[in-house]
Each structure stands twice: as structure tokens, then as C-alpha cells.
SEVOPA-83823 format. One line per field, with one value per residue: residue number from 0; chain; y, x, z negated of N, C-alpha, C, O in turn. Coordinates in Angstrom, 3 decimals, always signed. Layout:
N
dofi (NUM/...) $
lumnu (A/...) $
n_py (Y/...) $
n_px (X/...) $
n_pz (Z/...) $
ca_py (Y/...) $
ca_px (X/...) $
ca_pz (Z/...) $
c_py (Y/...) $
c_px (X/...) $
c_pz (Z/...) $
o_py (Y/...) $
o_px (X/...) $
o_pz (Z/...) $
//
This chain:
155
dofi (0/1/2/3/4/5/6/7/8/9/10/11/12/13/14/15/16/17/18/19/20/21/22/23/24/25/26/27/28/29/30/31/32/33/34/35/36/37/38/39/40/41/42/43/44/45/46/47/48/49/50/51/52/53/54/55/56/57/58/59/60/61/62/63/64/65/66/67/68/69/70/71/72/73/74/75/76/77/78/79/80/81/82/83/84/85/86/87/88/89/90/91/92/93/94/95/96/97/98/99/100/101/102/103/104/105/106/107/108/109/110/111/112/113/114/115/116/117/118/119/120/121/122/123/124/125/126/127/128/129/130/131/132/133/134/135/136/137/138/139/140/141/142/143/144/145/146/147/148/149/150/151/152/153/154) $
lumnu (A/A/A/A/A/A/A/A/A/A/A/A/A/A/A/A/A/A/A/A/A/A/A/A/A/A/A/A/A/A/A/A/A/A/A/A/A/A/A/A/A/A/A/A/A/A/A/A/A/A/A/A/A/A/A/A/A/A/A/A/A/A/A/A/A/A/A/A/A/A/A/A/A/A/A/A/A/A/A/A/A/A/A/A/A/A/A/A/A/A/A/A/A/A/A/A/A/A/A/A/A/A/A/A/A/A/A/A/A/A/A/A/A/A/A/A/A/A/A/A/A/A/A/A/A/A/A/A/A/A/A/A/A/A/A/A/A/A/A/A/A/A/A/A/A/A/A/A/A/A/A/A/A/A/A) $
n_py (+133.168/+134.317/+136.550/+138.020/+138.753/+140.385/+142.525/+144.623/+145.595/+146.495/+148.511/+150.274/+151.040/+152.362/+154.477/+155.805/+156.570/+158.267/+160.121/+161.234/+163.437/+165.021/+167.688/+168.947/+170.587/+172.838/+174.285/+177.386/+178.769/+178.923/+179.186/+176.206/+174.896/+172.426/+170.664/+170.762/+169.710/+167.166/+166.046/+166.972/+166.820/+164.199/+163.217/+165.156/+167.215/+169.609/+171.585/+171.890/+172.755/+175.211/+176.702/+177.182/+179.470/+180.415/+181.639/+182.032/+180.912/+179.131/+177.479/+176.366/+174.827/+173.016/+171.694/+170.626/+168.864/+167.082/+166.022/+164.766/+162.801/+161.251/+162.312/+162.678/+164.830/+166.888/+169.239/+171.635/+171.243/+171.329/+173.987/+175.167/+174.287/+175.457/+178.187/+178.480/+177.815/+179.778/+182.077/+181.788/+180.931/+182.271/+184.420/+186.939/+186.469/+186.583/+185.445/+183.185/+183.410/+182.020/+179.418/+178.710/+176.497/+175.748/+175.781/+177.531/+179.904/+180.306/+180.361/+182.387/+184.539/+184.836/+183.946/+182.368/+178.854/+178.173/+180.310/+179.963/+177.391/+178.037/+179.753/+177.976/+176.124/+177.806/+178.510/+176.221/+176.274/+178.693/+181.457/+182.310/+184.301/+187.738/+189.972/+191.287/+192.178/+190.485/+188.359/+189.073/+188.168/+185.615/+183.604/+184.335/+185.614/+187.890/+191.147/+193.253/+191.897/+190.722/+193.010/+194.141/+192.402/+192.547/+193.394/+191.248/+189.441/+187.656/+187.279) $
n_px (-30.642/-28.333/-28.080/-30.277/-29.486/-27.341/-28.499/-29.531/-27.051/-25.842/-27.655/-27.260/-24.592/-24.848/-26.510/-24.833/-22.814/-24.243/-25.131/-22.829/-21.676/-19.531/-19.983/-20.726/-18.750/-19.116/-21.116/-22.006/-20.218/-21.436/-23.826/-25.606/-24.724/-23.382/-25.448/-27.100/-25.300/-24.982/-27.594/-29.307/-27.795/-27.572/-29.629/-30.121/-28.991/-26.447/-26.239/-28.902/-30.176/-28.898/-29.790/-32.507/-33.678/-35.830/-38.398/-38.264/-40.555/-41.283/-39.033/-39.463/-41.733/-40.640/-38.685/-40.291/-41.801/-39.783/-39.115/-41.523/-41.292/-39.328/-36.837/-34.395/-34.511/-34.065/-36.070/-34.513/-32.522/-34.040/-34.892/-32.360/-31.607/-33.615/-33.197/-30.541/-30.816/-32.644/-31.185/-28.912/-29.886/-32.188/-34.676/-33.462/-30.836/-27.298/-24.803/-22.289/-19.519/-17.067/-17.672/-19.942/-21.876/-22.076/-24.792/-26.000/-24.635/-25.597/-28.451/-28.932/-27.154/-27.325/-25.440/-24.193/-24.246/-21.704/-20.177/-20.590/-19.466/-16.863/-16.090/-16.171/-14.206/-11.968/-11.616/-10.479/-7.736/-6.723/-6.206/-8.662/-11.475/-11.585/-13.050/-15.716/-14.596/-12.455/-13.522/-13.411/-11.062/-11.486/-11.540/-13.708/-15.772/-18.495/-18.054/-19.860/-22.131/-21.136/-20.486/-23.027/-24.280/-22.874/-23.675/-25.002/-23.175/-20.959/-17.810) $
n_pz (+98.302/+97.257/+98.920/+98.096/+95.551/+96.165/+97.427/+95.622/+94.716/+97.071/+97.727/+95.556/+95.999/+98.460/+97.653/+95.841/+97.589/+99.260/+97.399/+96.230/+97.853/+97.856/+97.703/+95.355/+94.093/+95.608/+94.543/+93.088/+90.292/+86.938/+84.193/+83.784/+86.041/+85.666/+84.904/+87.167/+89.050/+87.987/+87.867/+90.012/+92.409/+92.624/+94.171/+96.107/+98.794/+98.530/+100.417/+101.303/+98.943/+98.589/+100.710/+100.458/+99.014/+97.212/+94.929/+91.291/+90.120/+92.142/+92.061/+89.533/+90.121/+92.000/+90.425/+88.376/+89.912/+90.647/+88.156/+87.596/+89.490/+88.467/+87.750/+85.278/+82.863/+80.056/+78.181/+77.640/+79.615/+81.932/+81.902/+82.179/+84.749/+86.388/+85.849/+86.747/+89.477/+90.367/+89.829/+91.479/+93.955/+94.632/+96.218/+96.440/+96.023/+96.424/+98.779/+98.040/+99.555/+99.666/+98.993/+100.318/+102.299/+105.833/+106.628/+104.812/+105.347/+107.871/+107.543/+105.622/+106.053/+108.744/+110.543/+113.494/+114.375/+115.302/+114.251/+111.479/+111.128/+111.844/+109.757/+107.562/+108.374/+108.528/+105.851/+104.775/+105.286/+104.495/+102.173/+99.625/+100.574/+99.838/+100.251/+102.321/+104.686/+105.112/+106.462/+109.070/+110.052/+110.834/+113.626/+116.341/+114.983/+114.758/+114.376/+113.905/+112.993/+110.660/+109.126/+108.899/+107.157/+104.809/+102.249/+101.234/+100.399/+98.204/+96.521) $
ca_py (+133.636/+135.200/+137.797/+138.748/+139.332/+141.424/+143.654/+145.769/+146.126/+147.251/+149.727/+151.174/+151.578/+153.338/+155.659/+156.529/+157.195/+159.383/+161.114/+161.914/+163.940/+165.876/+169.086/+169.541/+171.728/+173.996/+175.043/+178.528/+178.624/+179.618/+178.335/+175.292/+174.210/+171.032/+169.890/+170.665/+168.779/+165.817/+165.521/+167.308/+166.355/+162.755/+162.914/+166.242/+167.856/+170.965/+172.466/+172.131/+173.584/+176.549/+177.438/+177.359/+180.876/+180.538/+182.363/+181.241/+180.112/+178.015/+176.545/+175.624/+173.818/+171.976/+170.906/+169.860/+167.765/+166.104/+165.350/+163.855/+161.689/+160.415/+162.965/+162.630/+166.128/+167.355/+170.576/+172.639/+171.029/+171.823/+175.450/+175.513/+174.055/+176.472/+179.481/+178.434/+177.831/+181.083/+183.073/+181.612/+180.611/+182.953/+185.196/+188.104/+186.041/+186.786/+184.244/+183.004/+183.098/+181.071/+178.053/+178.496/+175.598/+176.347/+175.990/+178.741/+181.034/+180.467/+180.715/+183.604/+185.638/+184.937/+183.542/+181.268/+177.593/+178.265/+181.228/+179.295/+176.335/+178.693/+180.228/+176.802/+175.597/+178.801/+178.436/+175.052/+176.515/+180.074/+181.874/+182.698/+185.637/+188.657/+191.017/+190.974/+192.475/+189.324/+187.479/+189.515/+187.406/+184.319/+183.668/+184.200/+186.295/+189.120/+192.162/+193.982/+191.023/+190.594/+194.268/+194.338/+191.508/+192.631/+193.579/+189.957/+188.555/+187.689/+186.616) $
ca_px (-30.629/-27.174/-28.400/-31.221/-28.698/-26.464/-29.294/-29.480/-25.686/-25.662/-28.459/-26.578/-23.404/-25.320/-26.990/-23.675/-22.132/-25.067/-25.229/-21.565/-21.282/-18.371/-20.378/-21.006/-17.864/-19.564/-22.092/-21.396/-20.035/-22.402/-24.594/-26.534/-24.083/-23.080/-26.696/-27.496/-24.369/-25.208/-28.938/-29.907/-26.958/-27.764/-30.577/-30.306/-27.845/-26.152/-26.569/-30.346/-30.481/-28.345/-30.449/-33.944/-33.961/-37.204/-38.558/-38.136/-41.775/-41.189/-38.031/-40.146/-42.583/-39.765/-38.060/-41.370/-42.103/-38.695/-39.277/-42.660/-40.839/-38.382/-35.585/-34.223/-34.109/-34.676/-36.649/-33.455/-31.867/-34.967/-34.763/-31.040/-31.640/-34.461/-32.509/-29.378/-31.261/-33.239/-30.106/-27.978/-30.553/-33.480/-34.839/-32.578/-29.486/-26.248/-24.110/-20.902/-18.916/-15.962/-18.161/-21.181/-21.832/-22.469/-26.237/-26.332/-24.110/-26.515/-29.824/-29.035/-26.396/-27.642/-24.329/-24.489/-23.642/-20.268/-19.570/-20.610/-18.449/-15.549/-15.799/-15.881/-12.902/-10.938/-11.409/-9.664/-6.305/-6.374/-6.621/-10.066/-11.866/-11.724/-13.991/-16.393/-13.706/-11.591/-14.190/-13.068/-9.881/-11.944/-11.757/-15.064/-16.789/-19.073/-17.763/-21.082/-22.993/-20.521/-20.649/-24.453/-24.688/-21.883/-24.315/-25.536/-22.039/-20.150/-16.512) $
ca_pz (+96.929/+97.108/+99.618/+97.261/+94.455/+96.702/+97.899/+94.703/+94.678/+98.314/+97.597/+94.611/+96.663/+99.439/+96.924/+95.331/+98.723/+99.714/+96.341/+96.004/+99.159/+97.695/+97.781/+94.045/+93.833/+96.380/+93.768/+92.400/+88.857/+86.100/+83.277/+84.442/+87.166/+85.336/+84.928/+88.578/+89.691/+87.446/+88.099/+91.309/+93.518/+92.679/+95.251/+97.066/+99.413/+98.073/+101.541/+101.285/+97.777/+98.765/+101.792/+100.225/+98.676/+96.731/+93.666/+90.065/+89.991/+93.100/+91.531/+88.471/+90.769/+92.576/+89.351/+87.743/+90.827/+90.556/+86.864/+87.785/+90.336/+87.745/+87.350/+83.832/+82.339/+78.821/+78.371/+77.819/+80.911/+82.954/+81.867/+82.721/+86.195/+87.015/+85.740/+87.634/+90.875/+90.656/+89.810/+92.590/+95.213/+94.699/+97.451/+96.468/+95.661/+97.419/+99.233/+97.609/+100.853/+99.539/+98.792/+101.070/+103.447/+107.104/+106.710/+104.053/+106.123/+109.004/+107.166/+104.827/+106.653/+110.160/+111.395/+114.413/+113.942/+115.597/+113.275/+110.175/+111.151/+111.886/+108.395/+106.738/+108.804/+108.175/+104.393/+104.423/+105.476/+104.161/+100.825/+99.497/+100.999/+98.702/+100.650/+103.589/+105.810/+105.342/+107.426/+110.427/+110.467/+111.339/+115.079/+116.856/+114.178/+115.279/+113.359/+113.597/+112.211/+109.338/+108.407/+108.619/+106.074/+103.729/+100.940/+100.806/+100.165/+96.985/+96.699) $
c_py (+134.644/+136.560/+138.655/+139.426/+140.467/+142.664/+144.831/+146.408/+146.982/+148.564/+150.739/+151.815/+152.633/+154.612/+156.473/+157.240/+158.401/+160.496/+161.915/+162.413/+164.888/+167.350/+169.725/+170.681/+172.985/+174.784/+176.215/+178.247/+179.394/+178.647/+177.498/+174.503/+172.729/+170.151/+169.701/+169.642/+167.343/+165.240/+165.761/+166.741/+164.837/+162.365/+163.942/+166.808/+169.266/+171.962/+172.852/+173.053/+175.030/+177.354/+177.724/+178.805/+181.087/+181.197/+181.427/+180.373/+178.912/+177.003/+175.729/+174.509/+172.676/+171.074/+170.065/+168.659/+166.678/+165.332/+164.357/+162.628/+160.852/+161.050/+163.026/+163.948/+166.392/+168.733/+171.647/+172.477/+171.540/+173.339/+175.883/+175.358/+175.157/+177.831/+179.554/+178.574/+179.198/+182.171/+183.000/+181.412/+181.140/+183.810/+186.388/+187.758/+186.265/+185.459/+184.255/+182.498/+182.048/+179.634/+177.732/+177.494/+176.318/+176.674/+177.241/+179.982/+181.351/+180.999/+182.046/+184.790/+185.794/+184.611/+182.440/+179.993/+177.652/+179.180/+180.598/+178.208/+176.925/+179.197/+179.051/+176.225/+176.527/+178.727/+177.288/+175.361/+177.902/+180.396/+182.279/+184.110/+186.498/+189.753/+190.641/+191.190/+191.333/+188.363/+187.854/+188.821/+186.043/+184.441/+183.468/+184.894/+187.590/+190.170/+192.934/+193.172/+190.889/+191.863/+194.512/+193.506/+191.605/+192.770/+192.287/+188.975/+188.776/+186.904/+186.245) $
c_px (-29.495/-27.443/-29.345/-30.473/-27.811/-27.229/-29.286/-28.088/-25.432/-26.436/-27.778/-25.355/-23.811/-25.805/-25.828/-22.939/-22.920/-25.104/-23.954/-21.028/-20.098/-18.703/-20.691/-20.035/-18.258/-20.662/-21.383/-21.258/-21.117/-23.130/-25.610/-25.908/-23.852/-24.331/-27.164/-26.605/-24.635/-26.543/-29.432/-29.125/-27.032/-28.659/-30.607/-28.982/-27.672/-26.500/-28.044/-30.722/-30.074/-29.097/-31.929/-34.346/-35.420/-37.223/-38.390/-39.376/-41.752/-40.130/-38.643/-40.993/-41.743/-39.205/-39.119/-41.755/-41.030/-38.761/-40.436/-42.257/-39.752/-37.056/-35.527/-33.645/-34.812/-35.281/-35.555/-32.710/-32.741/-34.877/-33.442/-31.012/-32.430/-33.767/-31.324/-29.808/-31.836/-32.167/-29.257/-28.643/-31.982/-33.543/-33.887/-31.126/-28.508/-25.559/-22.675/-20.128/-17.811/-16.405/-19.390/-20.985/-22.348/-23.953/-26.663/-25.827/-25.046/-27.874/-29.927/-28.329/-26.655/-26.479/-24.801/-23.866/-22.130/-19.560/-19.503/-19.567/-17.047/-15.147/-15.404/-14.510/-11.771/-10.606/-10.497/-8.174/-5.847/-6.793/-8.092/-10.284/-12.035/-12.750/-14.598/-15.473/-12.736/-12.197/-13.850/-11.819/-10.252/-12.199/-13.232/-16.142/-17.222/-18.935/-19.014/-22.019/-22.452/-20.752/-22.107/-24.929/-23.787/-22.517/-24.943/-24.433/-21.392/-18.870/-15.896) $
c_pz (+96.718/+97.756/+98.787/+96.109/+94.936/+97.154/+96.923/+94.624/+95.916/+98.255/+96.682/+95.245/+97.689/+98.763/+96.399/+96.457/+99.216/+98.682/+96.192/+97.336/+99.057/+97.688/+96.441/+93.724/+94.617/+95.683/+93.095/+90.902/+88.116/+85.194/+84.041/+85.573/+86.870/+85.394/+86.369/+89.288/+89.250/+87.895/+89.525/+92.490/+93.648/+93.853/+96.378/+97.566/+98.854/+99.177/+101.517/+100.129/+98.016/+99.812/+101.534/+99.941/+98.282/+95.347/+92.462/+89.850/+90.932/+92.666/+90.389/+89.070/+91.325/+91.487/+88.635/+88.605/+90.738/+89.236/+86.958/+88.601/+89.671/+87.388/+85.830/+83.339/+81.018/+79.107/+78.513/+79.152/+82.051/+83.046/+82.498/+84.238/+86.892/+86.986/+86.685/+89.092/+91.249/+90.721/+91.081/+93.948/+95.264/+95.954/+97.564/+96.126/+96.800/+97.718/+98.710/+98.827/+100.752/+99.309/+99.637/+102.205/+104.696/+107.132/+105.930/+104.783/+107.286/+108.545/+106.428/+105.495/+108.143/+111.081/+112.337/+113.839/+114.154/+114.590/+111.887/+110.078/+111.155/+110.501/+107.508/+107.097/+108.387/+106.688/+103.997/+104.421/+105.068/+102.731/+100.818/+100.026/+99.751/+98.985/+102.000/+104.775/+106.102/+106.359/+108.869/+110.949/+111.055/+112.830/+115.449/+116.052/+114.855/+114.184/+112.953/+112.713/+110.783/+108.531/+108.031/+107.430/+104.847/+102.353/+100.407/+100.423/+98.811/+97.234/+95.373) $
o_py (+135.683/+137.598/+139.880/+140.553/+141.414/+143.745/+145.959/+147.625/+148.072/+149.605/+151.928/+153.005/+153.687/+155.711/+157.700/+158.376/+159.433/+161.675/+163.137/+161.881/+165.495/+168.186/+170.936/+171.671/+174.077/+175.828/+176.054/+177.560/+180.391/+177.433/+178.022/+173.526/+171.877/+169.021/+168.606/+168.803/+166.413/+164.069/+164.836/+166.243/+164.266/+161.310/+163.642/+166.863/+170.016/+173.054/+174.022/+174.006/+175.958/+178.584/+178.441/+179.315/+181.838/+181.295/+180.204/+179.219/+177.811/+175.802/+174.532/+173.378/+171.507/+169.849/+168.903/+167.570/+165.488/+164.131/+163.237/+161.546/+159.857/+160.393/+163.388/+164.159/+166.147/+169.318/+172.488/+173.473/+172.114/+173.902/+176.849/+176.204/+175.728/+178.544/+180.568/+179.359/+179.718/+183.069/+184.024/+181.690/+180.529/+183.912/+186.800/+188.647/+186.149/+184.480/+185.220/+181.296/+181.257/+178.718/+176.583/+177.618/+177.371/+177.739/+177.937/+180.999/+182.513/+181.974/+182.764/+185.906/+186.788/+184.952/+181.673/+180.058/+177.231/+178.860/+180.689/+178.102/+176.372/+179.079/+179.123/+175.875/+176.063/+178.865/+177.374/+174.777/+178.251/+179.704/+182.553/+184.979/+186.043/+190.386/+189.796/+190.464/+191.220/+187.637/+187.035/+188.871/+185.394/+185.286/+182.568/+184.784/+188.296/+190.095/+193.234/+193.710/+190.936/+191.796/+195.036/+193.883/+190.803/+192.302/+192.239/+187.807/+189.903/+185.982/+185.680) $
o_px (-29.679/-27.075/-29.225/-30.798/-27.557/-26.649/-29.052/-27.968/-24.868/-25.936/-27.726/-25.106/-23.180/-25.538/-25.833/-22.493/-22.340/-25.109/-23.994/-20.055/-19.700/-17.799/-20.904/-20.459/-17.779/-21.091/-20.274/-22.096/-21.642/-23.067/-26.379/-26.499/-24.097/-24.274/-27.577/-27.101/-24.526/-26.617/-29.923/-29.711/-26.610/-28.472/-31.066/-27.992/-28.639/-26.998/-28.384/-31.481/-30.813/-29.040/-32.553/-35.271/-36.150/-36.192/-38.377/-39.257/-42.156/-40.301/-38.378/-40.973/-42.084/-39.240/-38.865/-42.004/-41.346/-38.495/-40.339/-42.815/-39.301/-36.214/-36.507/-32.433/-36.011/-35.027/-35.645/-32.309/-32.240/-34.797/-33.402/-30.454/-31.963/-33.754/-31.120/-29.231/-31.548/-32.232/-28.929/-28.035/-32.865/-32.554/-33.545/-30.292/-28.851/-25.722/-21.938/-20.092/-17.640/-15.590/-19.831/-20.043/-22.980/-24.338/-27.589/-26.519/-25.257/-28.382/-30.914/-28.848/-26.242/-26.509/-25.706/-23.050/-21.363/-18.465/-18.483/-18.861/-16.140/-13.984/-14.411/-13.738/-10.723/-9.444/-9.807/-7.423/-4.685/-7.626/-8.684/-9.416/-12.562/-13.257/-14.070/-15.557/-12.243/-11.472/-13.991/-11.536/-9.426/-12.986/-13.904/-17.320/-16.407/-19.626/-19.200/-22.628/-23.214/-21.170/-22.387/-25.894/-23.933/-21.940/-25.369/-24.712/-21.284/-18.843/-14.803) $
o_pz (+96.084/+97.206/+98.774/+95.738/+94.191/+97.248/+97.357/+94.481/+95.814/+98.680/+96.998/+95.050/+97.775/+99.249/+96.498/+96.298/+99.551/+99.034/+96.046/+97.872/+100.051/+97.669/+96.383/+93.127/+94.314/+96.173/+92.586/+90.317/+88.613/+85.391/+84.847/+86.032/+87.724/+85.878/+86.749/+90.040/+90.050/+88.266/+90.171/+93.451/+94.653/+94.459/+97.480/+96.836/+98.723/+98.900/+101.694/+100.301/+97.686/+99.795/+102.316/+100.573/+98.930/+94.682/+92.601/+89.441/+90.558/+92.874/+90.280/+88.584/+91.149/+91.601/+88.319/+88.089/+90.753/+89.201/+86.457/+88.422/+90.238/+86.776/+85.179/+83.390/+80.882/+80.160/+79.408/+79.754/+83.017/+84.138/+83.261/+84.936/+87.878/+87.989/+87.352/+89.845/+92.327/+91.560/+91.679/+94.981/+95.865/+96.679/+98.672/+95.961/+97.976/+96.989/+98.915/+99.091/+101.679/+99.420/+99.664/+102.987/+104.604/+107.612/+106.344/+104.830/+107.635/+109.098/+106.593/+105.499/+108.741/+112.264/+112.004/+112.920/+113.289/+114.128/+111.205/+109.076/+110.534/+110.115/+106.784/+106.205/+107.937/+106.305/+102.980/+103.640/+105.279/+102.146/+101.862/+99.940/+98.736/+98.059/+102.723/+105.765/+107.224/+107.039/+109.777/+112.146/+111.697/+113.258/+114.946/+116.391/+115.449/+113.167/+111.773/+111.789/+109.817/+107.375/+106.953/+106.765/+103.925/+101.372/+99.253/+100.150/+98.326/+98.049/+95.337) $
//
């Protein structure tokens, strides 16, 4: 009986641990960020969200599906989430290099896993990047690759 009572508590703790992956601060600032951090990060990895790069219509479909599955969003919150996601993670959106996880650096900028990990590690101990050329200070970066993708970067 005691084990049955502890099961929901254990599940809740695991969900909280999985949900609070510490990546919500990696979301770019802007209108809708708070709702995305509150509702979407509850179940989804920020890394995954940032690497999708889908259209606003596709974001509408994703968010509608999540609402159908039980996500608690008001109509204005739904609009805010879709607008935020399309603005920051649409097909033509640029990469916020100072907060981008490795998977976004890899999928959008074409960095190798080693390069993406090097950028993330370098950010921990150095000031924020101010321009694409600052990435050339990261050990192991391919200067040609960085320069070729400079128009896809924001700082």
C-alpha cells in the first residue's frame, strides 16, 4: 500500500527533474518567452524546440496538437507561443549564438558536434560573443565555416 502511495510522488519528482532541465534561460528574449518557458519546457527540451525551424503554420499545428494532448493554454497564450516560436525558430530565423545549444549550432549553422560543444564550453568562461568573428577565438573552429554562416547569427 505504501509503495502505491509513493508511486505518484516518485513520478512527479521525475517529471520535475526532467522538465526543469535548466535550459529555459537559453530561450531567446522576446514576447512569449515566459509562456513558452512555463508551458512548453514542462514537457519539451529547449534543444529540440530550437532546432526544428518550421513555419508559423507548422508551429500552429504543433501547438494545437499539444493543446489537444492537455497543454493548458488560453487563446492569447497560444497566439503568444506560436508567434514566439515562429519568430525565433522559423525557417528563416537566425541563431542566437550566445544561448544556442550545441544541437542548434549543429543543425542550423552546420557546426560539427565538436565545434558546437567547443562554443558552448567557451561561453561558460568568457564574455558573450559580440560578433561572428569572436567565434574564431574558440579552439577548433573552422574559420571558413564560421564566416560562411555569419549572416545566420545574432548576438
